[in-house]
C-alpha atoms as one frame of an Amber mdcrd trajectory, in Angstrom:
protein
 -25.485 -11.122  17.527 -24.490 -10.859  13.803 -20.843 -10.464  12.611 -19.443
  -9.150   9.377 -15.846  -9.276   8.597 -14.244  -6.442   6.570 -11.397  -7.591
   4.304  -9.323  -4.914   2.540  -5.855  -5.096   0.817  -4.436  -3.487   3.833
  -6.526  -4.696   6.832  -9.207  -7.200   8.097 -11.368  -6.651  11.022 -14.719
  -7.825  12.680 -17.946  -5.821  13.010 -20.231  -6.998  15.618 -23.832  -6.121
  15.406 -26.381  -6.928  18.240 -28.849  -5.323  20.622 -27.294  -4.784  24.119
 -24.266  -6.503  23.089 -21.719  -3.887  22.239 -19.940  -3.230  25.795 -20.128
  -7.041  26.511 -18.500  -7.822  23.398 -15.884  -5.206  23.677 -14.919  -6.344
  27.103 -14.699  -9.837  25.868 -12.491  -8.596  22.860  -9.946  -6.704  25.148
  -9.340  -9.750  27.200  -6.916 -10.965  24.396  -4.943  -7.832  24.938  -1.909
  -7.660  27.299  -2.991  -6.668  30.901  -0.455  -3.898  30.892  -1.669  -2.294
  27.619  -2.960   1.268  28.069  -6.533   1.937  26.947  -7.747   5.366  26.441
 -11.427   6.140  25.689 -12.401   9.279  23.675 -16.117  10.013  24.192 -18.567
  12.972  24.498 -19.867  14.749  27.436 -23.465  13.299  26.326 -22.128   9.620
  26.100 -20.007   9.409  28.970 -22.464   9.687  31.923 -25.052   7.323  30.035
 -22.902   4.200  29.812 -20.338   2.525  31.939 -17.761   1.454  29.692 -15.200
   0.605  32.190 -12.483   2.035  34.374 -10.291   3.461  31.615  -8.563   6.733
  31.169 -10.857   9.083  29.138 -10.693  12.189  26.968 -13.920  14.088  26.596
 -14.698  16.158  23.584 -17.944  17.443  22.082 -19.450  15.219  19.448 -20.114
  18.281  17.308 -19.348  18.706  13.545 -17.903  22.183  14.490 -15.306  20.626
  16.668 -14.098  18.337  13.828 -10.945  20.409  13.134  -7.062  20.653  13.691
  -7.442  22.669  16.859  -9.477  19.945  18.648  -7.130  17.259  17.177  -4.242
  19.252  18.581  -5.880  19.249  22.087  -6.528  15.572  22.003  -2.915  14.869
  21.012  -1.835  17.119  23.904  -3.928  15.097  26.271  -2.601  11.657  24.847
   0.952  12.869  25.501   0.083  13.868  29.051  -1.511  10.435  29.675   1.738
   8.907  28.365   0.104   7.097  25.370   2.635   5.086  23.470   2.533   3.155
  20.218   0.656   0.131  22.026  -1.970   2.244  23.523  -5.401   1.222  22.258
  -7.798   4.225  21.648 -11.572   3.551  21.811 -13.922   5.912  19.817 -17.169
   5.709  21.935 -19.626   8.129  20.467 -21.110   9.411  17.057 -19.392  10.192
  13.772 -17.397  13.168  14.910 -15.907  11.050  17.693 -15.209   8.305  15.326
 -13.629  10.472  12.724 -11.303  12.340  15.145 -10.186   9.331  16.920  -9.353
   7.419  13.768  -7.489  10.525  12.321  -5.625  11.029  15.527  -4.835   7.192
  15.889  -3.439   7.434  12.224  -0.869  10.261  12.901  -0.076   9.863  16.700
   3.466   8.354  16.911   2.958   7.358  13.048  -0.089   5.227  14.069  -1.529
   3.646  16.970  -4.463   0.909  17.245  -8.190   2.063  17.764 -11.637   0.360
  17.995 -14.861   1.959  17.437 -18.101   1.684  19.477 -20.408   3.917  17.440
 -23.477   5.302  19.189 -25.531   7.117  16.587 -27.464   5.648  13.800 -25.399
   7.629  11.286 -22.052   6.242  12.503 -23.423   2.663  12.824 -24.690   2.487
   9.289 -21.828   4.338   7.642 -18.836   5.979   9.277 -17.690   3.218  11.574
 -16.317   1.187   8.797 -14.230   1.904   5.654 -11.225   3.531   7.079 -11.862
   6.995   6.113 -10.703   9.232   8.947 -10.707  13.102   8.556 -11.316  16.618
   9.812 -12.807  19.614   8.432 -11.157  22.859   7.203 -12.831  26.153   6.488
 -12.838  25.503   2.668 -14.481  22.168   2.934 -15.526  19.021   4.881 -13.020
  16.131   5.390 -10.312  17.949   3.320  -7.557  16.681   5.707  -7.597  13.028
   6.541  -6.189   9.573   5.984  -7.377   5.904   5.493  -6.882   3.975   8.712
  -8.937   0.979   9.680 -10.085   0.344  13.248  -9.100  -3.138  14.829 -12.879
  -3.935  15.461 -16.199  -2.235  15.576 -19.050  -2.846  17.977 -22.626  -1.647
  16.936 -25.537  -1.722  19.338 -28.858  -0.531  18.351 -29.742   0.048  22.007
 -27.502   3.037  22.150 -30.116   4.547  19.574 -32.716   4.909  22.290 -30.839
   8.139  23.689 -30.812   9.975  20.373 -32.802  12.966  19.741 -35.466  12.702
  17.004 -33.315  14.985  14.705 -30.114  12.914  15.337 -31.912   9.699  14.594
 -33.464  11.187  11.411 -29.900  12.315  10.367 -29.115   8.608  10.150 -32.195
   7.949   7.991 -30.785  10.481   5.410 -27.743   8.275   4.869 -29.891   5.094
   4.975 -32.178   6.296   2.140 -28.781   6.929   0.105 -27.991   3.250   0.653
 -31.375   2.180  -0.366 -31.035   3.934  -3.749 -27.889   1.681  -4.179 -29.698
  -1.519  -3.242 -33.295  -2.281  -4.184 -34.023  -4.644  -1.187 -33.090  -1.950
   1.254 -35.528   0.368  -0.568 -38.081  -2.136  -0.131 -37.461  -2.337   3.476
 -37.861   1.290   4.118 -41.131   1.494   2.309 -42.576  -1.418   4.096 -41.204
  -1.032   7.728 -41.476   2.892   8.172 -43.489   2.390  11.481 -41.066  -0.039
  13.109 -38.073   2.016  12.041 -39.281   5.426  13.394 -40.386   3.580  16.628
 -36.712   2.195  16.856 -37.894  -1.404  16.943 -34.483  -3.304  17.883 -35.072
  -6.111  15.259 -35.672  -3.860  12.228 -32.806  -1.405  13.305 -30.449  -4.667
  13.569 -31.568  -5.538  10.059 -31.178  -2.078   8.534 -27.738  -1.673  10.077
 -26.520  -4.923   8.948 -27.775  -4.384   5.381 -26.201  -0.807   5.123 -22.813
  -2.219   6.357 -23.079  -5.286   3.825 -23.651  -2.710   1.067 -20.571  -0.630
   2.029 -18.578  -3.557   2.659 -19.007  -4.669  -0.986 -17.612  -1.140  -2.310
 -14.656  -0.770   0.241 -13.308  -4.253  -0.269 -13.122  -3.819  -4.006 -11.873
  -0.121  -3.785 -10.259   0.477  -0.502  -8.823   3.956  -1.411 -11.807   5.270
  -3.130 -10.418   5.595  -6.825 -13.254   4.125  -8.668 -16.208   1.911  -7.691
 -16.396   3.289  -4.101 -17.334   6.688  -5.562 -20.766   5.306  -5.602 -21.081
   5.895  -1.911 -20.702   9.513  -2.725 -24.079   9.716  -3.974 -25.831  12.925
  -2.589 -22.640  13.839  -0.962 -21.236  16.552  -3.542 -24.131  18.957  -2.894
 -24.610  17.620   0.764 -20.914  18.524   1.994 -21.261  21.824   0.109 -24.422
  22.652   2.158 -22.735  21.640   5.503 -19.562  23.663   4.667 -21.570  26.856
   3.376 -23.634  26.898   6.603 -20.806  26.134   8.882 -22.154  23.019  10.178
 -25.062  24.956  12.058 -28.172  24.659   9.904 -28.411  21.130   8.697 -27.410
  17.725  10.141 -25.258  15.536   7.974 -28.237  13.413   6.957 -30.441  16.335
   6.347 -27.749  17.820   3.777 -27.483  14.370   2.114 -31.135  14.149   1.647
 -31.082  17.598  -0.307 -27.985  16.155  -2.151 -30.330  13.157  -3.222 -33.067
  15.410  -4.386 -30.581  17.400  -6.547 -28.872  14.169  -7.830 -32.174  12.690
  -8.945 -33.004  15.856 -10.586 -29.961  15.958 -12.480 -30.124  12.396 -13.396
 -33.517  13.103 -15.038 -32.157  16.189 -16.829 -29.334  14.085 -18.249 -31.750
  11.390 -19.243 -29.950   8.968 -17.249 -33.219   7.949 -15.201 -36.914   7.769
 -15.788 -39.279  10.183 -14.107 -40.881   7.117 -12.314 -37.479   6.590 -10.731
 -37.030  10.189  -9.665 -40.578  10.214  -8.349 -39.934   7.044  -6.304 -36.921
   8.784  -4.729 -38.670  11.932  -3.882 -41.632   9.985  -2.271 -39.322   8.047
  -0.123 -37.413  11.181   1.057 -40.898  12.737   1.810 -42.025   9.568   3.577
 -39.340  10.067   6.165 -40.016  13.906   6.194 -37.038  15.151   4.146 -38.452
  18.027   2.047 -36.585  19.991  -0.738 -35.235  23.184   0.091 -33.885  26.090
  -1.967 -30.041  26.204  -2.097 -27.969  29.368  -2.208 -25.412  30.308  -4.854
 -22.935  30.177  -1.937 -23.417  26.189  -1.962 -22.290  25.873  -5.557 -19.126
  27.784  -5.025 -18.131  25.217  -2.382 -18.702  22.534  -4.849 -15.498  23.486
  -6.522 -13.562  22.455  -3.377 -15.073  18.979  -3.599 -12.676  16.138  -2.647
 -13.477  14.124  -5.782 -12.733  16.879  -8.214 -10.334  16.076 -11.024  -8.870
  19.509 -12.284 -11.924  21.377 -13.555 -14.256  18.385 -13.643 -16.489  17.072
 -10.860 -17.285  13.407 -10.937 -21.046  13.328  -9.894 -22.718   9.994  -8.827
 -26.039   9.968 -10.616 -28.922   7.632 -10.614 -30.039   5.250 -13.445 -32.409
   3.323 -11.362 -33.137   2.185  -7.770 -30.224  -0.130  -7.332 -27.993   1.231
 -10.236 -25.866   4.526 -10.123 -23.130   5.717 -12.375 -20.287   8.146 -12.297
 -20.970  11.370 -14.631 -18.214  13.907 -15.076 -19.402  17.565 -15.442 -17.289
  20.597 -15.535 -16.863  23.076 -12.608 -18.664  26.363 -13.203 -16.467  29.376
 -13.740 -16.002  31.906 -10.959 -17.734  34.485 -13.204 -20.791  32.405 -13.597
 -20.842  31.455  -9.695 -20.961  35.219  -8.796 -23.870  35.623 -11.000 -25.871
  32.737  -9.402 -28.773  34.293  -7.247 -31.175  31.396  -7.422 -31.793  27.807
  -8.578 -33.515  29.191 -11.639 -30.269  31.566 -12.465 -28.250  28.379 -11.934
 -30.148  26.623 -14.710 -29.921  29.392 -17.210 -26.140  29.608 -16.639 -25.178
  26.042 -16.317 -27.799  24.269 -18.311 -28.423  21.959 -15.445 -31.650  20.979
 -13.919 -32.733  22.300 -10.172 -35.086  21.346  -7.844 -37.355  24.074  -8.917
 -37.435  22.948 -12.477 -38.423  19.337 -11.906 -42.349  18.761 -12.290 -43.392
  15.338 -11.007 -47.042  14.294 -10.801 -46.748  13.689  -7.168 -45.257  17.196
  -6.400
């Protein structure tokens, strides 16, 4: 088992990573708690029958992006009140990213804050959302528009949980991992060299990949906990990705699939702005295709949702663009006017109006 310690200005907590160790380590960890402490597990209908976490009170909610909203949060809070949860109650997020986000957000606001721990069960949540303190829910106008920074007391990652994932859910995690590989050349090489083992879900390589992704994220969150500057790099691919998810009401694409499209767009825009070489854009496109993420046309509706991006500063969006594998930068661009947005009918029209590059415009030798 490997351990990472996250140290931010406000909180320090351990992350345990090991095959078939999460539940054992969790039960060892809770031995240090008072025997009278109330523990409530928030989990999903899929996870609950698969794993025996213990004889705890449970709240069951669907681990679905469409349920990550105020209505679901209100229902969970009502159940917490019925279960007599107090300020010393420990919440346990046992599931994927939606379970983790909802549990963290509710823990941050219920009785002005109660403790929680996370046991992530999807690849996406294990490599990304389980650490960093970002907890949020969606609103009709955009993803994660309501939220807080609130860290868990501990995180327990176990690659053995990934055996129960569908192919599509597993692939969704790969989309986020590819983002991390653009931030770190060593991880990029791992993805090129170990595709077969990764897709076969070999425990050793998955543990290595999860550990590397968390180490990369740790570097950013420790120096910029509240996401004001350097941590923006983790938003690579997310400006278009989140807009895609919102515009399709979280029905058409998984998070990882949306981020992959965002990476295509970011690499194209980086090339257009002469920030990266064509070779770099080709390398990114080749890696995305290697893991079966292919470019798709994006409707004008997506660009209208970009105007609601959380990172916007007035009329400017601070895009994260690519200089090379391992190097990204912030590149502010003005938001398109509503008049121009209404005129957008295709990616080609978007180029004519905004003067930016689209996927249809990039011509790489490998395409």
